[in-house]
VEXMI-627812 format. One record per residue (C-alpha): z negated, y, x negated; residue in three letters. Coordinates in Angstrom, 1 decimal, always signed. Example, Ala and Ser with C-alpha at 12.3 -4.5 7.8 and 13.67 -1.06 7.14 Angstrom:
-7.8 | -4.5 | -12.3 | ALA
-7.1 | -1.1 | -13.7 | SER
***
This chain:
+55.5 | -59.2 | -35.3 | MET
+52.7 | -61.7 | -34.7 | LEU
+53.5 | -63.9 | -31.7 | THR
+50.7 | -66.2 | -30.5 | THR
+49.7 | -68.0 | -27.3 | PRO
+47.6 | -64.9 | -26.4 | LEU
+50.6 | -62.5 | -26.7 | THR
+52.7 | -65.0 | -24.6 | GLU
+50.0 | -65.3 | -21.9 | LEU
+49.4 | -61.6 | -21.6 | LEU
+52.8 | -60.3 | -22.4 | GLY
+51.5 | -57.9 | -25.1 | CYS
+53.2 | -57.1 | -28.4 | LYS
+50.2 | -57.6 | -30.6 | HIS
+47.3 | -60.1 | -30.5 | PRO
+44.8 | -57.3 | -30.7 | VAL
+42.3 | -56.5 | -27.9 | VAL
+40.1 | -53.5 | -27.5 | CYS
+36.6 | -54.8 | -26.6 | ALA
+35.6 | -53.4 | -23.2 | PRO
+32.6 | -51.5 | -24.5 | MET
+30.9 | -50.1 | -21.4 | CYS
+31.2 | -46.4 | -21.2 | GLY
+33.0 | -46.1 | -24.6 | PHE
+36.3 | -48.0 | -23.8 | ALA
+37.4 | -46.0 | -20.8 | MET
+40.8 | -44.9 | -19.5 | GLY
+42.0 | -42.8 | -22.5 | ALA
+41.2 | -45.6 | -25.0 | MET
+42.6 | -48.4 | -22.9 | ALA
+45.8 | -46.5 | -22.3 | GLY
+46.2 | -45.7 | -26.0 | ALA
+45.7 | -49.3 | -27.0 | VAL
+48.1 | -50.6 | -24.4 | ALA
+50.7 | -48.1 | -25.4 | ALA
+50.4 | -49.3 | -29.0 | SER
+51.1 | -52.9 | -28.1 | GLY
+47.5 | -54.2 | -27.8 | GLY
+45.4 | -55.1 | -24.8 | VAL
+43.6 | -52.1 | -23.4 | GLY
+40.4 | -52.8 | -21.5 | LEU
+38.3 | -50.4 | -19.5 | ILE
+34.5 | -51.1 | -19.9 | GLY
+33.2 | -50.5 | -16.3 | ILE
+30.3 | -52.9 | -16.5 | GLY
+29.5 | -53.2 | -12.8 | ALA
+29.1 | -51.2 | -9.7 | GLY
+25.5 | -50.4 | -10.6 | SER
+26.8 | -48.6 | -13.8 | ILE
+30.2 | -47.1 | -12.7 | PHE
+31.2 | -47.1 | -9.0 | GLY
+34.6 | -47.7 | -7.4 | PRO
+35.5 | -44.0 | -7.6 | GLU
+35.1 | -44.1 | -11.4 | ARG
+37.1 | -47.3 | -11.6 | VAL
+40.0 | -45.6 | -9.8 | GLU
+39.7 | -42.5 | -12.0 | LYS
+39.8 | -44.4 | -15.3 | GLU
+42.5 | -46.7 | -14.1 | TRP
+44.7 | -43.7 | -13.3 | SER
+44.1 | -42.2 | -16.7 | ILE
+44.9 | -45.5 | -18.4 | ALA
+48.1 | -46.1 | -16.4 | LYS
+49.4 | -42.6 | -17.1 | GLU
+49.4 | -43.2 | -20.9 | SER
+49.8 | -47.0 | -21.2 | ALA
+53.6 | -46.8 | -21.2 | GLN
+53.8 | -50.1 | -19.3 | GLY
+51.4 | -51.9 | -21.8 | GLY
+48.8 | -54.5 | -20.9 | VAL
+45.7 | -53.1 | -19.1 | LEU
+42.6 | -54.6 | -17.7 | GLY
+38.8 | -54.2 | -17.2 | PHE
+35.6 | -55.6 | -18.6 | GLY
+32.7 | -56.6 | -16.4 | LEU
+29.1 | -57.4 | -17.2 | LEU
+28.0 | -60.3 | -14.9 | GLN
+24.3 | -59.7 | -15.6 | SER
+24.6 | -56.4 | -13.9 | PHE
+26.5 | -57.7 | -10.9 | MET
+23.6 | -58.5 | -8.7 | SER
+25.8 | -58.6 | -5.6 | GLU
+28.3 | -61.0 | -7.2 | GLY
+31.7 | -60.9 | -5.5 | VAL
+30.4 | -58.2 | -3.2 | SER
+30.0 | -55.8 | -6.2 | ASP
+32.0 | -52.7 | -5.0 | PRO
+33.5 | -52.0 | -8.5 | SER
+34.5 | -55.6 | -8.9 | PHE
+36.3 | -55.6 | -5.6 | GLN
+38.0 | -52.3 | -6.4 | LYS
+39.1 | -53.7 | -9.8 | ILE
+40.6 | -56.8 | -8.2 | VAL
+42.4 | -54.7 | -5.6 | SER
+44.1 | -52.8 | -8.4 | LEU
+45.6 | -56.1 | -9.7 | LYS
+45.1 | -55.5 | -13.4 | PRO
+46.8 | -57.6 | -16.1 | ASP
+43.5 | -59.1 | -17.1 | CYS
+39.8 | -59.1 | -16.5 | ILE
+37.2 | -59.9 | -19.2 | TRP
+34.0 | -61.4 | -17.8 | LEU
+30.9 | -61.4 | -20.0 | SER
+27.1 | -61.8 | -20.2 | PHE
+26.5 | -64.3 | -17.4 | GLY
+27.6 | -67.7 | -16.1 | ASP
+30.0 | -69.3 | -18.5 | SER
+31.7 | -70.9 | -15.6 | CYS
+31.7 | -68.2 | -12.9 | PRO
+33.7 | -70.1 | -10.2 | ASN
+33.0 | -67.6 | -7.4 | GLU
+34.1 | -64.6 | -9.4 | LEU
+37.2 | -66.3 | -10.8 | VAL
+38.2 | -67.7 | -7.3 | ASP
+37.9 | -64.2 | -5.9 | PHE
+40.1 | -62.7 | -8.7 | ILE
+42.8 | -65.4 | -8.3 | LYS
+42.9 | -65.1 | -4.5 | LYS
+43.1 | -61.3 | -4.6 | GLY
+45.3 | -61.0 | -7.7 | SER
+46.9 | -64.3 | -8.7 | PRO
+48.7 | -63.0 | -11.8 | LYS
+45.5 | -61.4 | -13.3 | THR
+44.5 | -63.3 | -16.5 | VAL
+40.8 | -64.1 | -16.7 | VAL
+39.1 | -64.0 | -20.1 | LEU
+35.5 | -65.3 | -20.3 | ILE
+33.3 | -64.3 | -23.3 | GLN
+31.1 | -67.0 | -24.7 | ILE
+28.8 | -67.5 | -27.7 | PHE
+28.4 | -71.3 | -28.3 | THR
+30.6 | -74.4 | -28.2 | PRO
+29.0 | -75.8 | -25.0 | PRO
+29.7 | -72.5 | -23.2 | GLU
+33.3 | -72.6 | -24.4 | ALA
+33.9 | -76.0 | -22.9 | VAL
+32.2 | -74.9 | -19.7 | SER
+34.2 | -71.6 | -19.5 | ALA
+37.5 | -73.4 | -20.2 | SER
+37.3 | -75.1 | -16.8 | LYS
+38.1 | -71.8 | -15.0 | VAL
+39.2 | -69.2 | -17.7 | ALA
+42.8 | -68.5 | -18.7 | ASP
+41.5 | -67.5 | -22.2 | ALA
+38.2 | -67.4 | -24.1 | LEU
+36.6 | -64.7 | -26.1 | VAL
+34.5 | -66.2 | -28.8 | VAL
+31.8 | -63.8 | -30.1 | GLN
+30.3 | -64.4 | -33.5 | GLY
+27.0 | -63.2 | -34.9 | CYS
+28.4 | -60.2 | -36.8 | ASP
+29.2 | -58.4 | -33.6 | ALA
+27.8 | -55.1 | -32.7 | GLY
+26.2 | -54.4 | -29.3 | GLY
+24.9 | -57.2 | -27.1 | HIS
+25.3 | -60.9 | -27.6 | GLY
+23.4 | -64.0 | -28.8 | ARG
+23.2 | -63.0 | -32.4 | GLN
+20.1 | -65.1 | -32.7 | ASP
+21.8 | -68.3 | -31.4 | ARG
+25.4 | -68.2 | -32.5 | THR
+27.1 | -68.5 | -35.8 | ALA
+29.8 | -66.5 | -37.7 | SER
+33.4 | -66.8 | -36.7 | LEU
+34.0 | -68.9 | -39.9 | MET
+32.4 | -71.9 | -38.3 | THR
+32.3 | -70.9 | -34.6 | LEU
+36.0 | -70.8 | -34.0 | VAL
+36.9 | -74.1 | -35.7 | PRO
+34.0 | -75.9 | -33.9 | GLN
+35.1 | -74.5 | -30.5 | ILE
+38.7 | -75.4 | -31.1 | LYS
+37.7 | -78.9 | -32.0 | SER
+35.5 | -79.2 | -28.9 | ASP
+38.2 | -77.9 | -26.6 | LEU
+40.7 | -80.4 | -28.1 | LYS
+38.2 | -83.2 | -27.4 | LYS
+37.8 | -82.0 | -23.8 | ALA
+41.6 | -81.9 | -23.3 | GLY
+41.6 | -78.1 | -22.9 | ARG
+44.3 | -76.0 | -24.5 | ASP
+43.8 | -72.3 | -23.8 | ILE
+44.0 | -69.2 | -26.0 | PRO
+41.0 | -68.2 | -28.0 | VAL
+40.2 | -64.6 | -29.0 | VAL
+37.9 | -64.1 | -31.9 | ALA
+35.4 | -61.2 | -32.0 | THR
+32.4 | -60.2 | -34.0 | GLY
+33.0 | -58.6 | -37.4 | GLY
+36.8 | -58.2 | -37.1 | VAL
+37.8 | -54.6 | -38.0 | PHE
+41.0 | -54.9 | -40.0 | SER
+44.2 | -56.8 | -40.5 | GLY
+42.3 | -59.1 | -42.9 | ALA
+39.9 | -60.0 | -40.1 | GLY
+42.8 | -60.6 | -37.7 | LEU
+44.6 | -62.8 | -40.3 | ALA
+41.4 | -64.8 | -41.0 | ALA
+40.9 | -65.3 | -37.3 | SER
+44.4 | -66.7 | -36.8 | LEU
+43.9 | -68.9 | -39.9 | ALA
+40.7 | -70.3 | -38.3 | LEU
+42.6 | -71.2 | -35.2 | GLY
+42.1 | -68.2 | -32.9 | ALA
+45.1 | -66.7 | -31.1 | ASP
+44.1 | -63.1 | -31.4 | GLY
+41.1 | -60.8 | -32.2 | ALA
+39.1 | -58.3 | -30.3 | ALA
+37.6 | -55.3 | -32.1 | MET
+34.6 | -53.2 | -30.9 | GLY
+33.1 | -51.2 | -33.7 | THR
+36.5 | -50.2 | -35.1 | ARG
+37.6 | -48.8 | -31.7 | PHE
+34.1 | -47.3 | -31.0 | ALA
+34.9 | -44.6 | -33.5 | VAL
+38.5 | -44.1 | -32.5 | ALA
+39.6 | -40.6 | -31.5 | GLU
+40.1 | -41.8 | -27.9 | GLU
+36.7 | -43.4 | -27.7 | SER
+34.3 | -42.0 | -25.1 | ASN
+31.4 | -42.3 | -27.5 | ALA
+29.8 | -39.0 | -28.5 | ALA
+30.8 | -37.4 | -31.8 | ASP
+27.3 | -37.8 | -33.1 | ALA
+27.3 | -41.5 | -32.2 | TYR
+30.6 | -42.0 | -34.1 | LYS
+29.3 | -40.1 | -37.1 | GLN
+26.2 | -42.3 | -37.4 | ARG
+28.5 | -45.4 | -37.7 | ILE
+30.8 | -43.7 | -40.2 | ILE
+27.8 | -42.7 | -42.3 | ASP
+26.5 | -46.2 | -42.5 | CYS
+27.1 | -47.5 | -46.0 | GLU
+26.2 | -51.1 | -45.4 | ASP
+26.5 | -52.7 | -42.0 | GLY
+24.9 | -56.0 | -43.1 | ILE
+21.5 | -54.6 | -44.1 | THR
+22.0 | -51.4 | -42.2 | GLY
+22.1 | -53.1 | -38.8 | THR
+19.8 | -55.6 | -37.0 | THR
+19.5 | -57.2 | -33.6 | HIS
+16.6 | -56.5 | -31.4 | SER
+15.5 | -56.1 | -27.8 | THR
+13.5 | -53.0 | -28.5 | THR
+16.2 | -50.6 | -27.3 | TRP
+16.8 | -52.4 | -24.1 | ASP
+13.0 | -52.3 | -23.3 | HIS
+13.2 | -48.5 | -23.7 | LEU
+16.5 | -48.0 | -21.8 | ALA
+16.6 | -47.8 | -18.1 | ILE
+19.8 | -49.9 | -17.9 | VAL
+18.5 | -52.5 | -20.4 | GLY
+16.9 | -54.9 | -17.9 | LYS
+20.2 | -56.7 | -17.2 | GLY
+20.5 | -57.7 | -20.8 | PHE
+16.8 | -58.6 | -21.2 | ILE
+16.8 | -60.8 | -18.1 | ASP
+20.0 | -62.5 | -19.3 | GLY
+18.3 | -63.4 | -22.7 | GLY
+20.6 | -61.2 | -24.7 | TYR
+19.8 | -59.1 | -27.8 | THR
+21.7 | -56.3 | -29.3 | GLY
+22.8 | -55.3 | -32.8 | ARG
+22.5 | -51.6 | -33.7 | ALA
+21.7 | -49.4 | -36.7 | LEU
+18.3 | -50.4 | -38.1 | SER
+17.1 | -47.0 | -39.1 | ASP
+16.5 | -46.0 | -35.4 | SER
+13.1 | -44.3 | -35.0 | THR
+12.6 | -46.3 | -31.8 | ALA
+12.9 | -49.5 | -33.7 | LEU
+10.5 | -48.2 | -36.4 | CYS
+7.9 | -47.5 | -33.8 | LYS
+8.4 | -50.9 | -32.0 | TYR
+9.7 | -53.3 | -34.6 | PRO
+8.4 | -56.6 | -33.2 | THR
+8.4 | -58.5 | -29.9 | VAL
+4.6 | -58.2 | -29.9 | GLU
+4.7 | -54.4 | -30.2 | SER
+6.9 | -54.0 | -27.1 | LEU
+3.8 | -54.4 | -24.9 | ALA
+2.6 | -51.0 | -26.0 | ALA
+5.7 | -49.2 | -24.6 | ILE
+4.7 | -46.6 | -22.1 | THR
+6.5 | -44.8 | -19.2 | LYS
+6.4 | -41.7 | -21.4 | GLN
+8.2 | -43.6 | -24.2 | ASP
+10.9 | -44.6 | -21.8 | ILE
+11.3 | -41.0 | -20.5 | ASP
+11.4 | -39.7 | -24.1 | ASP
+14.0 | -42.3 | -25.1 | TYR
+16.3 | -41.2 | -22.3 | SER
+16.4 | -37.7 | -23.8 | LYS
+16.5 | -38.6 | -27.5 | ALA
+19.3 | -38.2 | -30.0 | ASP
+21.1 | -41.0 | -31.8 | TYR
+18.6 | -41.1 | -34.6 | LYS
+16.2 | -42.6 | -32.0 | THR
+18.6 | -44.2 | -29.5 | LYS
+20.5 | -47.4 | -30.2 | ALA
+23.8 | -46.9 | -32.0 | VAL
+25.4 | -50.3 | -31.1 | TRP
+27.5 | -51.3 | -34.0 | THR
+28.4 | -54.4 | -36.0 | GLY
+28.1 | -55.8 | -39.5 | ALA
+31.4 | -54.2 | -40.4 | SER
+30.0 | -50.6 | -40.0 | SER
+29.8 | -50.0 | -43.7 | GLY
+33.5 | -50.6 | -44.1 | LEU
+34.6 | -48.0 | -41.6 | ILE
+34.6 | -44.5 | -43.1 | ASP
+36.6 | -42.4 | -40.7 | SER
+37.8 | -41.9 | -37.2 | THR
+41.5 | -42.3 | -36.4 | THR
+43.7 | -42.9 | -33.4 | SER
+44.0 | -46.3 | -31.6 | CYS
+47.7 | -46.3 | -32.5 | SER
+46.9 | -46.0 | -36.2 | ASP
+44.2 | -48.7 | -35.9 | ILE
+46.6 | -51.2 | -34.4 | ILE
+49.6 | -50.4 | -36.6 | SER
+47.5 | -50.7 | -39.8 | SER
+45.8 | -53.9 | -38.5 | THR
+49.1 | -55.6 | -37.8 | ILE
+50.7 | -54.4 | -41.0 | LYS
+47.9 | -55.8 | -43.1 | GLU
+47.7 | -59.1 | -41.2 | ALA
+51.4 | -59.7 | -41.7 | ILE
+51.2 | -58.9 | -45.4 | GLU
+48.4 | -61.4 | -45.8 | ILE
+50.0 | -64.1 | -43.8 | LEU
+53.3 | -63.6 | -45.5 | SER
+52.4 | -63.0 | -49.2 | PRO
+56.1 | -62.7 | -50.1 | SER
+56.2 | -59.4 | -48.2 | SER
+54.2 | -57.6 | -50.9 | GLY
+50.6 | -58.6 | -50.3 | SER
+48.0 | -57.3 | -52.8 | SER
+45.9 | -60.4 | -52.5 | LEU
+44.9 | -62.0 | -55.8 | ARG
+46.4 | -65.4 | -55.2 | PHE
+49.8 | -67.0 | -55.0 | SER
+51.2 | -70.0 | -53.1 | VAL
+53.5 | -72.5 | -54.6 | SER
+54.7 | -76.0 | -53.7 | ARG
***
């Protein structure tokens, strides 16, 4: 077993978190991850995306299969125009989940955190950040931080942040200087036990995986979407970050207004048509309408730089067990690691 400040805080068996990918990480996936010892999160987004009825439905599905494991929700602040009055947010707090992951908004959302703590004092609040200053700010109200590096798929600040290799140590250093000692979850490019082991070695207390879970059997992503990721041979040159897709998508405004960009497969025909910021001015209403009906060769397939290293779909249970097994082998070379180094004193 790998015991860290994150597992102690949340009461989970493994320091592995399923990123709350909105619409993909729903009840079935969250329940499967929780039952396997990880942290299962339901990606609701906000009331403007999934309403209170859907919150309750997905929660019931997750609880039914979680076997008492750790469950929570993910919320997108940039879509919560009503703030604490957001109906889905209020429903989530009333359910008293084990944790709530807040992302894409104020790094120190005092109002939201106060509402959570008053309505559900035992709920652990994780706040997703991208830079060291945001981390110090978020640490004032968060119980744990999610540190997203530039290799992440989907939305983030890939144009402003760095890889986890430097981001995690810098944030840990800044938190120490500020006198803050809270768990840090690394995310962005982590897809295996090697990534988890590296994250722990860098000073993180756990890792969140998005792309790896996006293609899981329990993922709510369409089969065609999963296949596009699996078919990607090189996620480094085969993905790119852009705002093109958000300018074409009806729900993209929340990310654009927040200054976020998104990493997706770069062979999208939509990106080929509108490859630059300057070209976006030519987007028409017809383009937006066509995009809403398009397939995944045109639409964004949000996925990270690790895409080329994922070649199949499997269950959440298999993903977590293989991740933990590999991480333990790496961190304990005497257990039979295949790494090409040895340690001696």
